[in-house]
mmCIF file of the N, C-alpha and C atoms, coordinates in Angstrom:
data_MODEL
# 
_entry.id   MODEL 
# 
loop_
_atom_site.group_PDB 
_atom_site.id 
_atom_site.type_symbol 
_atom_site.label_atom_id 
_atom_site.label_alt_id 
_atom_site.label_comp_id 
_atom_site.label_asym_id 
_atom_site.label_entity_id 
_atom_site.label_seq_id 
_atom_site.pdbx_PDB_ins_code 
_atom_site.Cartn_x 
_atom_site.Cartn_y 
_atom_site.Cartn_z 
_atom_site.occupancy 
_atom_site.B_iso_or_equiv 
_atom_site.pdbx_formal_charge 
_atom_site.auth_seq_id 
_atom_site.auth_comp_id 
_atom_site.auth_asym_id 
_atom_site.auth_atom_id 
_atom_site.pdbx_PDB_model_num 
ATOM 1   N N  . MET A 1 1  ? 0.851   -1.167 0.000  1.00 0.00 ? 1  MET A N  1 
ATOM 2   C CA . MET A 1 1  ? 0.000   0.000  0.000  1.00 0.00 ? 1  MET A CA 1 
ATOM 3   C C  . MET A 1 1  ? 0.898   1.232  0.000  1.00 0.00 ? 1  MET A C  1 
ATOM 4   N N  . ARG A 1 2  ? 0.575   2.171  -0.860 1.00 0.00 ? 2  ARG A N  1 
ATOM 5   C CA . ARG A 1 2  ? 1.358   3.400  -0.977 1.00 0.00 ? 2  ARG A CA 1 
ATOM 6   C C  . ARG A 1 2  ? 0.593   4.565  -0.346 1.00 0.00 ? 2  ARG A C  1 
ATOM 7   N N  . VAL A 1 3  ? 1.217   5.206  0.633  1.00 0.00 ? 3  VAL A N  1 
ATOM 8   C CA . VAL A 1 3  ? 0.640   6.352  1.319  1.00 0.00 ? 3  VAL A CA 1 
ATOM 9   C C  . VAL A 1 3  ? 1.553   7.540  1.065  1.00 0.00 ? 3  VAL A C  1 
ATOM 10  N N  . THR A 1 4  ? 1.001   8.593  0.457  1.00 0.00 ? 4  THR A N  1 
ATOM 11  C CA . THR A 1 4  ? 1.790   9.765  0.107  1.00 0.00 ? 4  THR A CA 1 
ATOM 12  C C  . THR A 1 4  ? 1.260   10.976 0.858  1.00 0.00 ? 4  THR A C  1 
ATOM 13  N N  . ILE A 1 5  ? 2.158   11.668 1.561  1.00 0.00 ? 5  ILE A N  1 
ATOM 14  C CA . ILE A 1 5  ? 1.803   12.829 2.349  1.00 0.00 ? 5  ILE A CA 1 
ATOM 15  C C  . ILE A 1 5  ? 2.373   14.063 1.664  1.00 0.00 ? 5  ILE A C  1 
ATOM 16  N N  . CYS A 1 6  ? 1.543   15.068 1.462  1.00 0.00 ? 6  CYS A N  1 
ATOM 17  C CA . CYS A 1 6  ? 2.001   16.305 0.846  1.00 0.00 ? 6  CYS A CA 1 
ATOM 18  C C  . CYS A 1 6  ? 2.891   17.058 1.833  1.00 0.00 ? 6  CYS A C  1 
ATOM 19  N N  . ILE A 1 7  ? 4.031   17.512 1.348  1.00 0.00 ? 7  ILE A N  1 
ATOM 20  C CA . ILE A 1 7  ? 4.938   18.300 2.180  1.00 0.00 ? 7  ILE A CA 1 
ATOM 21  C C  . ILE A 1 7  ? 5.156   19.688 1.564  1.00 0.00 ? 7  ILE A C  1 
ATOM 22  N N  . GLY A 1 8  ? 4.235   20.098 0.706  1.00 0.00 ? 8  GLY A N  1 
ATOM 23  C CA . GLY A 1 8  ? 4.286   21.428 0.121  1.00 0.00 ? 8  GLY A CA 1 
ATOM 24  C C  . GLY A 1 8  ? 4.046   22.490 1.185  1.00 0.00 ? 8  GLY A C  1 
ATOM 25  N N  . SER A 1 9  ? 4.225   23.735 0.836  1.00 0.00 ? 9  SER A N  1 
ATOM 26  C CA . SER A 1 9  ? 4.163   24.837 1.801  1.00 0.00 ? 9  SER A CA 1 
ATOM 27  C C  . SER A 1 9  ? 2.876   24.885 2.608  1.00 0.00 ? 9  SER A C  1 
ATOM 28  N N  . ALA A 1 10 ? 1.728   24.837 1.946  1.00 0.00 ? 10 ALA A N  1 
ATOM 29  C CA . ALA A 1 10 ? 0.443   24.937 2.653  1.00 0.00 ? 10 ALA A CA 1 
ATOM 30  C C  . ALA A 1 10 ? 0.243   23.759 3.607  1.00 0.00 ? 10 ALA A C  1 
ATOM 31  N N  . CYS A 1 11 ? 0.518   22.574 3.145  1.00 0.00 ? 11 CYS A N  1 
ATOM 32  C CA . CYS A 1 11 ? 0.342   21.390 4.001  1.00 0.00 ? 11 CYS A CA 1 
ATOM 33  C C  . CYS A 1 11 ? 1.370   21.364 5.132  1.00 0.00 ? 11 CYS A C  1 
ATOM 34  N N  . HIS A 1 12 ? 2.576   21.842 4.851  1.00 0.00 ? 12 HIS A N  1 
ATOM 35  C CA . HIS A 1 12 ? 3.594   21.921 5.903  1.00 0.00 ? 12 HIS A CA 1 
ATOM 36  C C  . HIS A 1 12 ? 3.091   22.817 7.035  1.00 0.00 ? 12 HIS A C  1 
ATOM 37  N N  . LEU A 1 13 ? 2.524   23.951 6.681  1.00 0.00 ? 13 LEU A N  1 
ATOM 38  C CA . LEU A 1 13 ? 2.009   24.875 7.690  1.00 0.00 ? 13 LEU A CA 1 
ATOM 39  C C  . LEU A 1 13 ? 0.827   24.299 8.458  1.00 0.00 ? 13 LEU A C  1 
ATOM 40  N N  . LYS A 1 14 ? 0.112   23.350 7.854  1.00 0.00 ? 14 LYS A N  1 
ATOM 41  C CA . LYS A 1 14 ? -1.066  22.753 8.494  1.00 0.00 ? 14 LYS A CA 1 
ATOM 42  C C  . LYS A 1 14 ? -0.744  21.476 9.249  1.00 0.00 ? 14 LYS A C  1 
ATOM 43  N N  . GLY A 1 15 ? 0.543   21.074 9.281  1.00 0.00 ? 15 GLY A N  1 
ATOM 44  C CA . GLY A 1 15 ? 0.919   19.944 10.129 1.00 0.00 ? 15 GLY A CA 1 
ATOM 45  C C  . GLY A 1 15 ? 1.388   18.689 9.440  1.00 0.00 ? 15 GLY A C  1 
ATOM 46  N N  . SER A 1 16 ? 1.839   18.782 8.202  1.00 0.00 ? 16 SER A N  1 
ATOM 47  C CA . SER A 1 16 ? 2.252   17.551 7.502  1.00 0.00 ? 16 SER A CA 1 
ATOM 48  C C  . SER A 1 16 ? 3.411   16.849 8.206  1.00 0.00 ? 16 SER A C  1 
ATOM 49  N N  . ARG A 1 17 ? 4.314   17.605 8.804  1.00 0.00 ? 17 ARG A N  1 
ATOM 50  C CA . ARG A 1 17 ? 5.436   16.970 9.500  1.00 0.00 ? 17 ARG A CA 1 
ATOM 51  C C  . ARG A 1 17 ? 4.939   16.110 10.667 1.00 0.00 ? 17 ARG A C  1 
ATOM 52  N N  . GLU A 1 18 ? 4.004   16.631 11.429 1.00 0.00 ? 18 GLU A N  1 
ATOM 53  C CA . GLU A 1 18 ? 3.438   15.873 12.545 1.00 0.00 ? 18 GLU A CA 1 
ATOM 54  C C  . GLU A 1 18 ? 2.694   14.634 12.043 1.00 0.00 ? 18 GLU A C  1 
ATOM 55  N N  . ILE A 1 19 ? 1.986   14.771 10.944 1.00 0.00 ? 19 ILE A N  1 
ATOM 56  C CA . ILE A 1 19 ? 1.276   13.633 10.365 1.00 0.00 ? 19 ILE A CA 1 
ATOM 57  C C  . ILE A 1 19 ? 2.263   12.557 9.924  1.00 0.00 ? 19 ILE A C  1 
ATOM 58  N N  . ILE A 1 20 ? 3.340   12.948 9.295  1.00 0.00 ? 20 ILE A N  1 
ATOM 59  C CA . ILE A 1 20 ? 4.360   11.985 8.872  1.00 0.00 ? 20 ILE A CA 1 
ATOM 60  C C  . ILE A 1 20 ? 4.912   11.239 10.079 1.00 0.00 ? 20 ILE A C  1 
ATOM 61  N N  . GLU A 1 21 ? 5.259   11.973 11.127 1.00 0.00 ? 21 GLU A N  1 
ATOM 62  C CA . GLU A 1 21 ? 5.810   11.348 12.332 1.00 0.00 ? 21 GLU A CA 1 
ATOM 63  C C  . GLU A 1 21 ? 4.819   10.374 12.962 1.00 0.00 ? 21 GLU A C  1 
ATOM 64  N N  . GLN A 1 22 ? 3.546   10.765 13.026 1.00 0.00 ? 22 GLN A N  1 
ATOM 65  C CA . GLN A 1 22 ? 2.532   9.881  13.606 1.00 0.00 ? 22 GLN A CA 1 
ATOM 66  C C  . GLN A 1 22 ? 2.346   8.624  12.752 1.00 0.00 ? 22 GLN A C  1 
ATOM 67  N N  . LEU A 1 23 ? 2.294   8.797  11.436 1.00 0.00 ? 23 LEU A N  1 
ATOM 68  C CA . LEU A 1 23 ? 2.129   7.635  10.562 1.00 0.00 ? 23 LEU A CA 1 
ATOM 69  C C  . LEU A 1 23 ? 3.326   6.695  10.660 1.00 0.00 ? 23 LEU A C  1 
ATOM 70  N N  . GLN A 1 24 ? 4.523   7.230  10.731 1.00 0.00 ? 24 GLN A N  1 
ATOM 71  C CA . GLN A 1 24 ? 5.708   6.390  10.878 1.00 0.00 ? 24 GLN A CA 1 
ATOM 72  C C  . GLN A 1 24 ? 5.612   5.569  12.159 1.00 0.00 ? 24 GLN A C  1 
ATOM 73  N N  . THR A 1 25 ? 5.196   6.205  13.234 1.00 0.00 ? 25 THR A N  1 
ATOM 74  C CA . THR A 1 25 ? 5.051   5.512  14.521 1.00 0.00 ? 25 THR A CA 1 
ATOM 75  C C  . THR A 1 25 ? 3.973   4.441  14.451 1.00 0.00 ? 25 THR A C  1 
ATOM 76  N N  . LEU A 1 26 ? 2.814   4.763  13.879 1.00 0.00 ? 26 LEU A N  1 
ATOM 77  C CA . LEU A 1 26 ? 1.713   3.803  13.793 1.00 0.00 ? 26 LEU A CA 1 
ATOM 78  C C  . LEU A 1 26 ? 2.071   2.605  12.917 1.00 0.00 ? 26 LEU A C  1 
ATOM 79  N N  . VAL A 1 27 ? 2.740   2.859  11.799 1.00 0.00 ? 27 VAL A N  1 
ATOM 80  C CA . VAL A 1 27 ? 3.156   1.765  10.912 1.00 0.00 ? 27 VAL A CA 1 
ATOM 81  C C  . VAL A 1 27 ? 4.099   0.827  11.664 1.00 0.00 ? 27 VAL A C  1 
ATOM 82  N N  . LYS A 1 28 ? 5.027   1.403  12.397 1.00 0.00 ? 28 LYS A N  1 
ATOM 83  C CA . LYS A 1 28 ? 5.984   0.587  13.158 1.00 0.00 ? 28 LYS A CA 1 
ATOM 84  C C  . LYS A 1 28 ? 5.287   -0.177 14.290 1.00 0.00 ? 28 LYS A C  1 
ATOM 85  N N  . GLU A 1 29 ? 4.437   0.515  15.054 1.00 0.00 ? 29 GLU A N  1 
ATOM 86  C CA . GLU A 1 29 ? 3.728   -0.117 16.179 1.00 0.00 ? 29 GLU A CA 1 
ATOM 87  C C  . GLU A 1 29 ? 2.863   -1.285 15.740 1.00 0.00 ? 29 GLU A C  1 
ATOM 88  N N  . HIS A 1 30 ? 2.246   -1.182 14.572 1.00 0.00 ? 30 HIS A N  1 
ATOM 89  C CA . HIS A 1 30 ? 1.352   -2.234 14.083 1.00 0.00 ? 30 HIS A CA 1 
ATOM 90  C C  . HIS A 1 30 ? 2.083   -3.284 13.244 1.00 0.00 ? 30 HIS A C  1 
ATOM 91  N N  . GLY A 1 31 ? 3.383   -3.126 13.078 1.00 0.00 ? 31 GLY A N  1 
ATOM 92  C CA . GLY A 1 31 ? 4.177   -4.119 12.367 1.00 0.00 ? 31 GLY A CA 1 
ATOM 93  C C  . GLY A 1 31 ? 3.810   -4.288 10.905 1.00 0.00 ? 31 GLY A C  1 
ATOM 94  N N  . VAL A 1 32 ? 3.455   -3.178 10.243 1.00 0.00 ? 32 VAL A N  1 
ATOM 95  C CA . VAL A 1 32 ? 3.038   -3.270 8.845  1.00 0.00 ? 32 VAL A CA 1 
ATOM 96  C C  . VAL A 1 32 ? 4.002   -2.541 7.900  1.00 0.00 ? 32 VAL A C  1 
ATOM 97  N N  . SER A 1 33 ? 5.219   -2.314 8.356  1.00 0.00 ? 33 SER A N  1 
ATOM 98  C CA . SER A 1 33 ? 6.176   -1.565 7.533  1.00 0.00 ? 33 SER A CA 1 
ATOM 99  C C  . SER A 1 33 ? 6.528   -2.296 6.239  1.00 0.00 ? 33 SER A C  1 
ATOM 100 N N  . ASP A 1 34 ? 6.336   -3.599 6.221  1.00 0.00 ? 34 ASP A N  1 
ATOM 101 C CA . ASP A 1 34 ? 6.600   -4.357 4.998  1.00 0.00 ? 34 ASP A CA 1 
ATOM 102 C C  . ASP A 1 34 ? 5.441   -4.257 3.998  1.00 0.00 ? 34 ASP A C  1 
ATOM 103 N N  . ARG A 1 35 ? 4.299   -3.687 4.449  1.00 0.00 ? 35 ARG A N  1 
ATOM 104 C CA . ARG A 1 35 ? 3.119   -3.598 3.586  1.00 0.00 ? 35 ARG A CA 1 
ATOM 105 C C  . ARG A 1 35 ? 2.655   -2.173 3.320  1.00 0.00 ? 35 ARG A C  1 
ATOM 106 N N  . VAL A 1 36 ? 3.240   -1.207 4.036  1.00 0.00 ? 36 VAL A N  1 
ATOM 107 C CA . VAL A 1 36 ? 2.869   0.192  3.879  1.00 0.00 ? 36 VAL A CA 1 
ATOM 108 C C  . VAL A 1 36 ? 4.119   0.990  3.519  1.00 0.00 ? 36 VAL A C  1 
ATOM 109 N N  . GLU A 1 37 ? 4.035   1.669  2.402  1.00 0.00 ? 37 GLU A N  1 
ATOM 110 C CA . GLU A 1 37 ? 5.135   2.507  1.925  1.00 0.00 ? 37 GLU A CA 1 
ATOM 111 C C  . GLU A 1 37 ? 4.739   3.971  2.106  1.00 0.00 ? 37 GLU A C  1 
ATOM 112 N N  . LEU A 1 38 ? 5.464   4.688  2.980  1.00 0.00 ? 38 LEU A N  1 
ATOM 113 C CA . LEU A 1 38 ? 5.195   6.097  3.214  1.00 0.00 ? 38 LEU A CA 1 
ATOM 114 C C  . LEU A 1 38 ? 6.090   6.937  2.317  1.00 0.00 ? 38 LEU A C  1 
ATOM 115 N N  . ASN A 1 39 ? 5.484   7.906  1.635  1.00 0.00 ? 39 ASN A N  1 
ATOM 116 C CA . ASN A 1 39 ? 6.207   8.783  0.722  1.00 0.00 ? 39 ASN A CA 1 
ATOM 117 C C  . ASN A 1 39 ? 5.781   10.220 0.955  1.00 0.00 ? 39 ASN A C  1 
ATOM 118 N N  . GLY A 1 40 ? 6.615   11.136 0.501  1.00 0.00 ? 40 GLY A N  1 
ATOM 119 C CA . GLY A 1 40 ? 6.280   12.547 0.520  1.00 0.00 ? 40 GLY A CA 1 
ATOM 120 C C  . GLY A 1 40 ? 6.174   13.054 -0.904 1.00 0.00 ? 40 GLY A C  1 
ATOM 121 N N  . SER A 1 41 ? 5.388   14.100 -1.097 1.00 0.00 ? 41 SER A N  1 
ATOM 122 C CA . SER A 1 41 ? 5.293   14.721 -2.416 1.00 0.00 ? 41 SER A CA 1 
ATOM 123 C C  . SER A 1 41 ? 5.040   16.212 -2.223 1.00 0.00 ? 41 SER A C  1 
ATOM 124 N N  . PHE A 1 42 ? 5.339   16.975 -3.252 1.00 0.00 ? 42 PHE A N  1 
ATOM 125 C CA . PHE A 1 42 ? 5.075   18.408 -3.206 1.00 0.00 ? 42 PHE A CA 1 
ATOM 126 C C  . PHE A 1 42 ? 3.764   18.700 -3.904 1.00 0.00 ? 42 PHE A C  1 
ATOM 127 N N  . CYS A 1 43 ? 2.880   19.345 -3.210 1.00 0.00 ? 43 CYS A N  1 
ATOM 128 C CA . CYS A 1 43 ? 1.581   19.822 -3.669 1.00 0.00 ? 43 CYS A CA 1 
ATOM 129 C C  . CYS A 1 43 ? 0.734   18.773 -4.379 1.00 0.00 ? 43 CYS A C  1 
ATOM 130 N N  . SER A 1 44 ? -0.312  18.391 -3.680 1.00 0.00 ? 44 SER A N  1 
ATOM 131 C CA . SER A 1 44 ? -1.295  17.465 -4.230 1.00 0.00 ? 44 SER A CA 1 
ATOM 132 C C  . SER A 1 44 ? -2.460  18.208 -4.868 1.00 0.00 ? 44 SER A C  1 
ATOM 133 N N  . GLY A 1 45 ? -2.426  19.538 -4.847 1.00 0.00 ? 45 GLY A N  1 
ATOM 134 C CA . GLY A 1 45 ? -3.436  20.337 -5.515 1.00 0.00 ? 45 GLY A CA 1 
ATOM 135 C C  . GLY A 1 45 ? -4.710  20.583 -4.740 1.00 0.00 ? 45 GLY A C  1 
ATOM 136 N N  . ASN A 1 46 ? -4.712  20.311 -3.452 1.00 0.00 ? 46 ASN A N  1 
ATOM 137 C CA . ASN A 1 46 ? -5.913  20.504 -2.644 1.00 0.00 ? 46 ASN A CA 1 
ATOM 138 C C  . ASN A 1 46 ? -5.554  21.283 -1.379 1.00 0.00 ? 46 ASN A C  1 
ATOM 139 N N  . CYS A 1 47 ? -4.782  22.332 -1.556 1.00 0.00 ? 47 CYS A N  1 
ATOM 140 C CA . CYS A 1 47 ? -4.172  23.073 -0.450 1.00 0.00 ? 47 CYS A CA 1 
ATOM 141 C C  . CYS A 1 47 ? -5.173  23.644 0.555  1.00 0.00 ? 47 CYS A C  1 
ATOM 142 N N  . VAL A 1 48 ? -6.352  23.969 0.118  1.00 0.00 ? 48 VAL A N  1 
ATOM 143 C CA . VAL A 1 48 ? -7.341  24.632 0.959  1.00 0.00 ? 48 VAL A CA 1 
ATOM 144 C C  . VAL A 1 48 ? -7.875  23.713 2.057  1.00 0.00 ? 48 VAL A C  1 
ATOM 145 N N  . ASN A 1 49 ? -7.885  22.420 1.827  1.00 0.00 ? 49 ASN A N  1 
ATOM 146 C CA . ASN A 1 49 ? -8.594  21.484 2.701  1.00 0.00 ? 49 ASN A CA 1 
ATOM 147 C C  . ASN A 1 49 ? -7.751  20.757 3.730  1.00 0.00 ? 49 ASN A C  1 
ATOM 148 N N  . GLY A 1 50 ? -6.590  21.217 4.054  1.00 0.00 ? 50 GLY A N  1 
ATOM 149 C CA . GLY A 1 50 ? -5.796  20.542 5.069  1.00 0.00 ? 50 GLY A CA 1 
ATOM 150 C C  . GLY A 1 50 ? -4.673  19.755 4.443  1.00 0.00 ? 50 GLY A C  1 
ATOM 151 N N  . VAL A 1 51 ? -4.022  18.960 5.237  1.00 0.00 ? 51 VAL A N  1 
ATOM 152 C CA . VAL A 1 51 ? -2.892  18.173 4.744  1.00 0.00 ? 51 VAL A CA 1 
ATOM 153 C C  . VAL A 1 51 ? -3.424  17.076 3.826  1.00 0.00 ? 51 VAL A C  1 
ATOM 154 N N  . CYS A 1 52 ? -2.893  17.036 2.631  1.00 0.00 ? 52 CYS A N  1 
ATOM 155 C CA . CYS A 1 52 ? -3.328  16.052 1.638  1.00 0.00 ? 52 CYS A CA 1 
ATOM 156 C C  . CYS A 1 52 ? -2.554  14.747 1.832  1.00 0.00 ? 52 CYS A C  1 
ATOM 157 N N  . VAL A 1 53 ? -3.293  13.674 1.998  1.00 0.00 ? 53 VAL A N  1 
ATOM 158 C CA . VAL A 1 53 ? -2.703  12.348 2.127  1.00 0.00 ? 53 VAL A CA 1 
ATOM 159 C C  . VAL A 1 53 ? -3.413  11.452 1.118  1.00 0.00 ? 53 VAL A C  1 
ATOM 160 N N  . THR A 1 54 ? -2.630  10.780 0.303  1.00 0.00 ? 54 THR A N  1 
ATOM 161 C CA . THR A 1 54 ? -3.181  9.897  -0.710 1.00 0.00 ? 54 THR A CA 1 
ATOM 162 C C  . THR A 1 54 ? -2.876  8.456  -0.326 1.00 0.00 ? 54 THR A C  1 
ATOM 163 N N  . VAL A 1 55 ? -3.920  7.627  -0.321 1.00 0.00 ? 55 VAL A N  1 
ATOM 164 C CA . VAL A 1 55 ? -3.768  6.194  -0.058 1.00 0.00 ? 55 VAL A CA 1 
ATOM 165 C C  . VAL A 1 55 ? -4.178  5.474  -1.327 1.00 0.00 ? 55 VAL A C  1 
ATOM 166 N N  . ASP A 1 56 ? -3.207  4.832  -1.968 1.00 0.00 ? 56 ASP A N  1 
ATOM 167 C CA . ASP A 1 56 ? -3.465  4.145  -3.233 1.00 0.00 ? 56 ASP A CA 1 
ATOM 168 C C  . ASP A 1 56 ? -4.286  5.014  -4.185 1.00 0.00 ? 56 ASP A C  1 
ATOM 169 N N  . ASP A 1 57 ? -3.836  6.241  -4.392 1.00 0.00 ? 57 ASP A N  1 
ATOM 170 C CA . ASP A 1 57 ? -4.426  7.201  -5.336 1.00 0.00 ? 57 ASP A CA 1 
ATOM 171 C C  . ASP A 1 57 ? -5.781  7.771  -4.916 1.00 0.00 ? 57 ASP A C  1 
ATOM 172 N N  . VAL A 1 58 ? -6.216  7.556  -3.686 1.00 0.00 ? 58 VAL A N  1 
ATOM 173 C CA . VAL A 1 58 ? -7.441  8.173  -3.166 1.00 0.00 ? 58 VAL A CA 1 
ATOM 174 C C  . VAL A 1 58 ? -7.019  9.302  -2.232 1.00 0.00 ? 58 VAL A C  1 
ATOM 175 N N  . LEU A 1 59 ? -7.450  10.525 -2.544 1.00 0.00 ? 59 LEU A N  1 
ATOM 176 C CA . LEU A 1 59 ? -7.030  11.708 -1.809 1.00 0.00 ? 59 LEU A CA 1 
ATOM 177 C C  . LEU A 1 59 ? -7.884  11.930 -0.564 1.00 0.00 ? 59 LEU A C  1 
ATOM 178 N N  . HIS A 1 60 ? -7.207  12.210 0.549  1.00 0.00 ? 60 HIS A N  1 
ATOM 179 C CA . HIS A 1 60 ? -7.854  12.528 1.821  1.00 0.00 ? 60 HIS A CA 1 
ATOM 180 C C  . HIS A 1 60 ? -7.270  13.839 2.318  1.00 0.00 ? 60 HIS A C  1 
ATOM 181 N N  . SER A 1 61 ? -8.067  14.643 3.005  1.00 0.00 ? 61 SER A N  1 
ATOM 182 C CA . SER A 1 61 ? -7.593  15.872 3.633  1.00 0.00 ? 61 SER A CA 1 
ATOM 183 C C  . SER A 1 61 ? -7.664  15.676 5.133  1.00 0.00 ? 61 SER A C  1 
ATOM 184 N N  . LEU A 1 62 ? -6.505  15.815 5.798  1.00 0.00 ? 62 LEU A N  1 
ATOM 185 C CA . LEU A 1 62 ? -6.419  15.456 7.214  1.00 0.00 ? 62 LEU A CA 1 
ATOM 186 C C  . LEU A 1 62 ? -5.861  16.569 8.073  1.00 0.00 ? 62 LEU A C  1 
ATOM 187 N N  . LYS A 1 63 ? -6.105  16.421 9.370  1.00 0.00 ? 63 LYS A N  1 
ATOM 188 C CA . LYS A 1 63 ? -5.498  17.265 10.397 1.00 0.00 ? 63 LYS A CA 1 
ATOM 189 C C  . LYS A 1 63 ? -4.723  16.324 11.319 1.00 0.00 ? 63 LYS A C  1 
ATOM 190 N N  . PRO A 1 64 ? -3.654  16.821 11.941 1.00 0.00 ? 64 PRO A N  1 
ATOM 191 C CA . PRO A 1 64 ? -2.844  15.945 12.793 1.00 0.00 ? 64 PRO A CA 1 
ATOM 192 C C  . PRO A 1 64 ? -3.629  15.210 13.874 1.00 0.00 ? 64 PRO A C  1 
ATOM 193 N N  . GLU A 1 65 ? -4.653  15.850 14.431 1.00 0.00 ? 65 GLU A N  1 
ATOM 194 C CA . GLU A 1 65 ? -5.394  15.203 15.518 1.00 0.00 ? 65 GLU A CA 1 
ATOM 195 C C  . GLU A 1 65 ? -6.277  14.049 15.049 1.00 0.00 ? 65 GLU A C  1 
ATOM 196 N N  . GLY A 1 66 ? -6.451  13.857 13.750 1.00 0.00 ? 66 GLY A N  1 
ATOM 197 C CA . GLY A 1 66 ? -7.286  12.773 13.251 1.00 0.00 ? 66 GLY A CA 1 
ATOM 198 C C  . GLY A 1 66 ? -6.522  11.597 12.674 1.00 0.00 ? 66 GLY A C  1 
ATOM 199 N N  . ILE A 1 67 ? -5.231  11.560 12.858 1.00 0.00 ? 67 ILE A N  1 
ATOM 200 C CA . ILE A 1 67 ? -4.416  10.538 12.190 1.00 0.00 ? 67 ILE A CA 1 
ATOM 201 C C  . ILE A 1 67 ? -4.667  9.126  12.714 1.00 0.00 ? 67 ILE A C  1 
ATOM 202 N N  . LYS A 1 68 ? -4.812  8.963  14.004 1.00 0.00 ? 68 LYS A N  1 
ATOM 203 C CA . LYS A 1 68 ? -5.014  7.610  14.536 1.00 0.00 ? 68 LYS A CA 1 
ATOM 204 C C  . LYS A 1 68 ? -6.290  6.989  13.967 1.00 0.00 ? 68 LYS A C  1 
ATOM 205 N N  . ASP A 1 69 ? -7.386  7.738  13.970 1.00 0.00 ? 69 ASP A N  1 
ATOM 206 C CA . ASP A 1 69 ? -8.640  7.228  13.405 1.00 0.00 ? 69 ASP A CA 1 
ATOM 207 C C  . ASP A 1 69 ? -8.490  6.946  11.917 1.00 0.00 ? 69 ASP A C  1 
ATOM 208 N N  . PHE A 1 70 ? -7.836  7.855  11.200 1.00 0.00 ? 70 PHE A N  1 
ATOM 209 C CA . PHE A 1 70 ? -7.591  7.667  9.769  1.00 0.00 ? 70 PHE A CA 1 
ATOM 210 C C  . PHE A 1 70 ? -6.786  6.394  9.517  1.00 0.00 ? 70 PHE A C  1 
ATOM 211 N N  . PHE A 1 71 ? -5.749  6.186  10.298 1.00 0.00 ? 71 PHE A N  1 
ATOM 212 C CA . PHE A 1 71 ? -4.897  5.012  10.136 1.00 0.00 ? 71 PHE A CA 1 
ATOM 213 C C  . PHE A 1 71 ? -5.704  3.725  10.320 1.00 0.00 ? 71 PHE A C  1 
ATOM 214 N N  . GLU A 1 72 ? -6.512  3.686  11.367 1.00 0.00 ? 72 GLU A N  1 
ATOM 215 C CA . GLU A 1 72 ? -7.324  2.494  11.628 1.00 0.00 ? 72 GLU A CA 1 
ATOM 216 C C  . GLU A 1 72 ? -8.368  2.281  10.538 1.00 0.00 ? 72 GLU A C  1 
ATOM 217 N N  . ARG A 1 73 ? -9.019  3.341  10.117 1.00 0.00 ? 73 ARG A N  1 
ATOM 218 C CA . ARG A 1 73 ? -10.114 3.259  9.139  1.00 0.00 ? 73 ARG A CA 1 
ATOM 219 C C  . ARG A 1 73 ? -9.618  3.006  7.714  1.00 0.00 ? 73 ARG A C  1 
ATOM 220 N N  . GLU A 1 74 ? -8.622  3.734  7.284  1.00 0.00 ? 74 GLU A N  1 
ATOM 221 C CA . GLU A 1 74 ? -8.208  3.682  5.880  1.00 0.00 ? 74 GLU A CA 1 
ATOM 222 C C  . GLU A 1 74 ? -7.039  2.743  5.600  1.00 0.00 ? 74 GLU A C  1 
ATOM 223 N N  . ILE A 1 75 ? -6.186  2.538  6.562  1.00 0.00 ? 75 ILE A N  1 
ATOM 224 C CA . ILE A 1 75 ? -5.000  1.719  6.308  1.00 0.00 ? 75 ILE A CA 1 
ATOM 225 C C  . ILE A 1 75 ? -5.174  0.315  6.874  1.00 0.00 ? 75 ILE A C  1 
ATOM 226 N N  . LEU A 1 76 ? -5.426  0.198  8.166  1.00 0.00 ? 76 LEU A N  1 
ATOM 227 C CA . LEU A 1 76 ? -5.554  -1.139 8.752  1.00 0.00 ? 76 LEU A CA 1 
ATOM 228 C C  . LEU A 1 76 ? -6.713  -1.921 8.149  1.00 0.00 ? 76 LEU A C  1 
ATOM 229 N N  . ARG A 1 77 ? -7.844  -1.279 7.927  1.00 0.00 ? 77 ARG A N  1 
ATOM 230 C CA . ARG A 1 77 ? -8.985  -1.991 7.325  1.00 0.00 ? 77 ARG A CA 1 
ATOM 231 C C  . ARG A 1 77 ? -8.674  -2.480 5.923  1.00 0.00 ? 77 ARG A C  1 
ATOM 232 N N  . ARG A 1 78 ? -7.990  -1.662 5.143  1.00 0.00 ? 78 ARG A N  1 
ATOM 233 C CA . ARG A 1 78 ? -7.632  -2.090 3.778  1.00 0.00 ? 78 ARG A CA 1 
ATOM 234 C C  . ARG A 1 78 ? -6.637  -3.245 3.815  1.00 0.00 ? 78 ARG A C  1 
ATOM 235 N N  . LEU A 1 79 ? -5.723  -3.202 4.761  1.00 0.00 ? 79 LEU A N  1 
ATOM 236 C CA . LEU A 1 79 ? -4.748  -4.297 4.854  1.00 0.00 ? 79 LEU A CA 1 
ATOM 237 C C  . LEU A 1 79 ? -5.414  -5.595 5.293  1.00 0.00 ? 79 LEU A C  1 
ATOM 238 N N  . ALA A 1 80 ? -6.463  -5.485 6.096  1.00 0.00 ? 80 ALA A N  1 
ATOM 239 C CA . ALA A 1 80 ? -7.155  -6.683 6.599  1.00 0.00 ? 80 ALA A CA 1 
ATOM 240 C C  . ALA A 1 80 ? -8.062  -7.299 5.542  1.00 0.00 ? 80 ALA A C  1 
ATOM 241 N N  . ALA A 1 81 ? -8.453  -6.502 4.560  1.00 0.00 ? 81 ALA A N  1 
ATOM 242 C CA . ALA A 1 81 ? -9.401  -6.989 3.543  1.00 0.00 ? 81 ALA A CA 1 
ATOM 243 C C  . ALA A 1 81 ? -8.774  -7.993 2.597  1.00 0.00 ? 81 ALA A C  1 
# 
């Protein structure tokens, strides 16, 4: 599974660094580093709506405080399917 976090200026200001750190921790804690590839990219084109995170080409707009729920809902559930 490919997870791409925008690190462009707008997303950086909205917390992309914190989101990256949280996702790295969650991937490691759940032992899925062999199945989840975390990447960064510059500008996903949705700057107005928060930090852009793409999971297998599906765009999500996130805030740092919602990462744990996002991880469980979008990443762990997809891996379990």
